[in-house]
GUDO-590440 format. One record per residue (C-alpha): residue in three letters; x, y, z. Coordinates in steps of 0.1 Angstrom, whole numbers, plus 2048, in hexadecimal, padded with zeros to 3 digits. Last residue first. Example, Ala and Ser with C-alpha at 12.3 -4.5 7.8 and 13.67 -1.06 7.14 Angstrom:
BEGIN
SER8897F5847/ALA87B7D384E/
This chain:
BEGIN
PRO8127E8868/GLY80E7F388D/THR7FB7DE8A7/VAL81B7D38B9/LEU82D7F58B5/VAL80E8098C0/VAL8087F28DE/ILE82C7F48E9/TRP82981A8E7/LEU80981A8FB/VAL81B806916/VAL83881E917/ALA82183D917/LEU80D82E934/MET82E827947/ALA83984B941/THR81885994D/ILE81984496C/ALA83D84D975/GLY83587396F/ALA816872984/GLY8298609A0/ALA84587A99F/PHE82C89799F/VAL81B8879BD/ARG83C8829CD/ARG8448A79C9/ILE8258B19DC/ALA82F8B5A01/PRO8548B79F8/ARG8528D99E8/THR8558DB9C2/PHE8768DA9B0/GLN87E8B69A6/ALA85A8A99A5/LEU8528C598D/THR86C8B7975/LEU85C894979/PHE83A8A2970/LEU8478B5952/LEU85B896946/ALA83B881948/ALA82989B934/ILE84489B919/PHE842875919/LEU81C877913/THR8218908F6/VAL83A8788E7/LEU81F85E8E8/GLY8098758D1/VAL8248778B9/LEU8268518B9/ASN80184F8B2/VAL804866894/GLY821852886/GLN80D83288A/ALA7F0841878/HIS80784C85B/LYS81682985A/ALA7F3819857/ASP7E983283C/ALA80A82982A/GLN80280482D/ALA7E080A81E/LEU7F181D801/THR8067FF7FA/ALA7EA7E77FC/ALA7D67FD7E3/PRO7F48007CC/ARG7FB7DB7C9/LEU80E7D67A9/GLU81D7B47A3/SER8007A778E/LEU8027C5778/GLN8267BF770/GLU81F79B768/ASN8037A274F/GLN7F0782749/ASN7D378A760/GLU7D07AD752/LEU7CF79E72E/ARG7B4786737/GLN79F7A1749/LEU7A27B7729/ALA79679A713/ALA77A79272B/ARG76F7B6729/PRO7737B8704/ASP75D7996FE/TYR76178E6D9/GLN7497776C7/VAL7477766A1/PRO726783693/GLY70776E68C/ASP6F9758671/SER71473D675/PRO71374069A/GLY73274D6AC/PRO75574969E/ALA7677526BF/PRO77D7706BE/PHE7A176C6CA/ALA7A977F6E9/GLY7BD79E6F3/ARG7D879D6D9/PHE7C57996B7/PHE7DC7A369B/GLN7E378068F/ALA7BE77A689/ARG7BF79466D/THR7D777E658/ARG7C276065F/ALA7A2774654/LEU7B477F634/VAL7BE75A62D/LEU79A750633/TYR78E76B61B/SER7A675C600/GLU79973A609/ALA775745603/GLN77F7535E1/ASN78F7325D8/ARG7707205E4/LEU75A7355CE/GLN76F72E5B0/ALA76D7095B7/ALA74770C5BB/ALA74571F59A/SER758702588/PRO7456E7599/ASP7236F558D/SER7056DE596/SER7176C75AF/SER72D6E05C1/LEU7146FC5BE/THR7056FA5E1/ALA7276F35F1/ALA7367105E0/GLN71A7275EC/SER72071C610/GLN74672160C/LEU7407435FE/VAL72974C61C/GLY74373F635/ALA760751624/ALA74B772625/LYS74476C64A/ILE768767653/ALA77578563E/GLU75A79C64C/GLN76079166F/TYR78679866C/PRO77F7BA65D/ALA7667C267A/LEU77D7B5696/ASN79D7C868E/ARG78F7E769E/LEU7847D36BC/ASP7A67C36BF/GLU7B67E56BF/GLU79E7EF6DB/VAL7A97D06EF/THR7CE7DB6EB/GLY7C57FE6F5/SER7B47F0715/LEU7D57DF71C/ASP7E87FF719/SER7CF811730/ILE7D27F5749/ILE7F87F8749/GLN7F681E74D/GLN7DD81B76A/GLN7F380277B/ARG811818777/SER7FF836785/THR7F28227A2/ASP8158147A9/GLU8248367A9/ILE80A8437C1/GLY80F8257D7/SER8358297D7/GLN83284E7E0/ASP81A8477FC/LEU83082A808/GLN84D842809/ARG83885C81C/ALA82E841835/THR85283783A/GLN85C85A842/GLY84085E85A/ALA84883E86C/LEU86C84886E/THR86386987E/GLY84C857896/SER86883F8A0/PHE87F85D8A6/ALA86586C8BD/VAL86184B8CF/VAL8868498D4/ALA88986D8E1/GLY86C8668F9/LEU87E847906/ILE89E85A90B/SER88C87791D/VAL87885E932/ILE89984C93D/ALA8AB86D945/ILE88D87B958/GLY88A85A96C/ILE8AF85C975/ALA8AA880982/VAL88B874996/TRP8A08589A5/THR8BB8709AF/ARG8A18899BC/PHE89286E9D2/ARG8B48639DE/ASP8BD8869E8/GLU89B88A9FA/PRO8A1869A0C/GLU8C4876A17/ARG8B9898A22/ALA8AB88DA45/ALA8CA87AA4D/VAL8DF899A44/GLU8C98AEA5A/GLU8CC896A77/PRO8F1896A74/ALA8F28BCA74/TYR8FA8CDA54/PRO9168E5A4A/PRO92D8D5A64/PRO9368ECA82/VAL9588FEA80/PRO96D8F7A9F/GLU974915AB5/SER996926AB1/MET9B0925ACD/
């Protein structure tokens, strides 16, 4: 009659192995959770980098468009300045002729009437010139001085009235891009923490029982720190 085959492990050995098996199971679960969280953080970092690059491109395009609009408006003011001298000549000539006509109105009405007609011709020319001003309309100024035209104020007025220019915020867009770049860098750093946590947990699976719990604790603390910092980055991010 054959002898009974003994069980592979004695009951006391099975009882001793159960805590170790549960420990390994929990560590395996921790490894899976940390791996998933690390992948999510890495993906978030990738998205932050892509968003930052898009904001960079948008900010550069807005800056270029803003400079183009300002250049066009500056050209409008320059056109006004080129038209200013002929306009001023016509206005001042009309004023001089009207003054002379007033002086001769009693002594030589015929000459006064002729001077008034000449003055009116200059006024018609001045009104024609006035239609070409786009930035601002010149102020008459003193009778013995030039007409008043402030190119800076005219340019500011055109910029304030330009709807496209008021919608462009390149500085704010580039600031958002910088914030997204910083967020992406922070997320990449957090991925390193998750990798360190995985390393500790993996060592906890294979090292001797005397120190495996130390590695498991280090992995858990590192993972929790990474999660807390992840939340901070998301809350304080742009």
